[in-house]
Phi, psi and omega in degrees: 000325184300331182294344180263000179263148178276103177212188186294341180275347186237017182301320180295317178296321177302310180300317182294316182293316180296318179300317180295319179293316180297317179297323179295314180295317181299319179295319180295317179297318180296329184271353184285118180255001176205158187289342185203148180279343183087009181298147180261165176301316182295333178279322186274323185304318180299328179298319182281322182298327185280354180281128180264105183290348176271003177235084183295154181280333176073014184207131182296317182298317179296320179294322178291324175300316179295318180298325176303318184285324187259351183217298190301317184296326187247014177294157172272118188261109182290340182285346182288136185294348178253016163271108183225039188266275189261184181280059177246133184246151164292152187252147180279150186300317179303327179289323177295321175299316177300321178299317180296319181292311185294327179291322181288316180286323172066039175297146171248128190270020180280320181228155181301321184283003172248352189221328179050250183303331178300321177300314184289325177296315179298316180297321178297319179291324175297315179298320179297317182289319179294327177293318177298326181281334179086027185282348175104172188290341181268005186285159178201189180169185180203151177287148182227180179280344182162182185298325180297315178293319179299315178297320178298313182294318179300318181285332171299314179297319179297320179298316181292324179288341179292339172057052172215142177268353182272084185297335182295338182271348185286141179226143173245127180252128181208162185283161177293350179254009183284174185285146182298339183296341177295313178293323179297317179298319180301318179292316180296332180275004175081017180278164184284170183296339179259016188292328183263120177262122181272116181269131181301156179246161178273181181301338177269010177067032176253145181303134176279113183292332176298317179291323177298315179300319180296319180291323177296320177294321180296320177301318180297315181295324184270010180059033175265159184246105176287101186280337180197148165250128178255110174264149183247130175249079183110078179293149184300318184281320191242350185068017183284150181241119180297154180291087189298316181300316181293320179294318179300321180295318178296319180296321178295319180297323185260000179065040184250140175299130177252118174251131176250117176273096179251035181305318180271312188281000183297339176300339177295340179298335181244007180289128177291343187238343189238012183303330183298340180294342178261009178306132183106340181295338180294346179268358183291152171274333177208154183218138171259132174231137176243099178295336181279012169250276189267009170254002174063042179256153174293150173292134356249151178201097187212172179202155167247133181245148177226146179291322184244109183304330184295337180292340178294348178299337181291347177255009186265127171226142183252134174239132185300328182281346190239296184226067182301157183302329182296337180296330178293315179295329179276001178059040175274122187280086178265113183292340179298338178295344183250351196248152170283339180267158171258272173300130185209134182292160178274058184294340179297335183298328181296315178292321178303311181297322180296314180294323182288334180265312188262328185083159182298319181296326178297318176294315183299323179295324177297317180292322176301321182298317181287328175292321176298319179297319179298322178296318177294319179297323177298315180296322179294316179294318181296332181269356184261114183294347180284345189231155174239124181251143190279298184223154173288131189284141170273330179242244189228033181241138177234125177246126188202176171206158178276131177245092183295143181300135175083358180255122182243346181288115182301323181294323178291323176296320176301310183298322180295319180289323175298317179298317182299318180295315181294318181294322179295318178295319180295329179283333183078000183290332177199159176233122179235168180251177178215162177201184176238145175228119183052043176068013176250150183276131178232164175256161185216133167257124170249111189260109177227016179246111181296347179271352174289137182245170176296327176297321176300316180296320180297319178297315181295321178296321177296319178297318178299311181299321179296317180294323177297313180297320179297317179298315182294324177296317179292324178296320178294321178297319180295321181293329182273000000 
């Protein structure tokens, strides 16, 4: 058994195995000519089902050969320029190196005596991010598994700071375009089914502050307690950024916790040209950032930030075997005191390596490139009579649909666009996303690959139009 453990007796095997695995992945990436093979669940599942996990192969090469068949060959590759679906980014090399290091050393970031320098590196990165955000000298935070966890923890702190035991009276106000995790967090926090108030958005999908003010006044009149306003800096569907300064002013007037979900838009913190789009975020009580979106980091690498470090006490529990109360008096920096998680990976190392090799401006320029591409894509879509585009992007997302000539039935247009998305995925030629706008089906490009070009988008749009036309032709044949 010892031969399979990473220790001083197996360093040579470790180097050999990692080298073989990295070369296999590199070769597969180099050979990938499309983002997906188009394989179906029914085709892939039997390959995995027939593997007997109680009969090991006993050989790294054989295991990698098998992995090629059940995973590598048919993975969805985010680095391909025609993967334009979800908020998945290709990853920068320094971060991949950081991933290899942290996995091998296997530090756990819950206590100082399990991580040492890892604790201080994570704290340094939190301080760096809060400074970029402008939260002030009392700010703090902790790395999380992603935006959903960050939003949950932020709203937990807001609930506790609301200082009421009557959970039925608590309300969270957020825009109709905000992330679903806000509602999920409300349920997990024991709030009622009416706890989340959806504030209308304007044509650019930004929260209407007039409506927010009205809802805050209504809460006051109805003896409800608005425990938090969640503003979004980069909505998942549209990349829209709520008017943060105005929302912050309303929160200050009403004494309400302001949480800014910047899971997507946090890349603006390092943008050389677009940082002003986050003006107002410095007034937040808490902020969500997902480095594994617009900082081009591997999953997962995220954080929740708070203006007042003392509010993190609401997530603190002491265990005598792990983080006894005396450790606080001894000033031992145990990160578990701030986190919803106990055992936690050293995900901060990936961002650390990226900043030390590329620098913040290097990351920001990559994010600027995809935002610039989205602006060009919007102009191309707006000029193409085959398509209808919803809003001009603030970040790197385009929501649109194909409007085939001569077709006026909204339901038929919906079906045609749904078919185009499924057919495109089945072909593997490109991967796109979809959503709904006013109960109608739309398509979505989420652009997070700086190597994607306008020509790539033009090719994908032609493919979409072709699939729509094919569907309508087949539909006409069926009707006749």
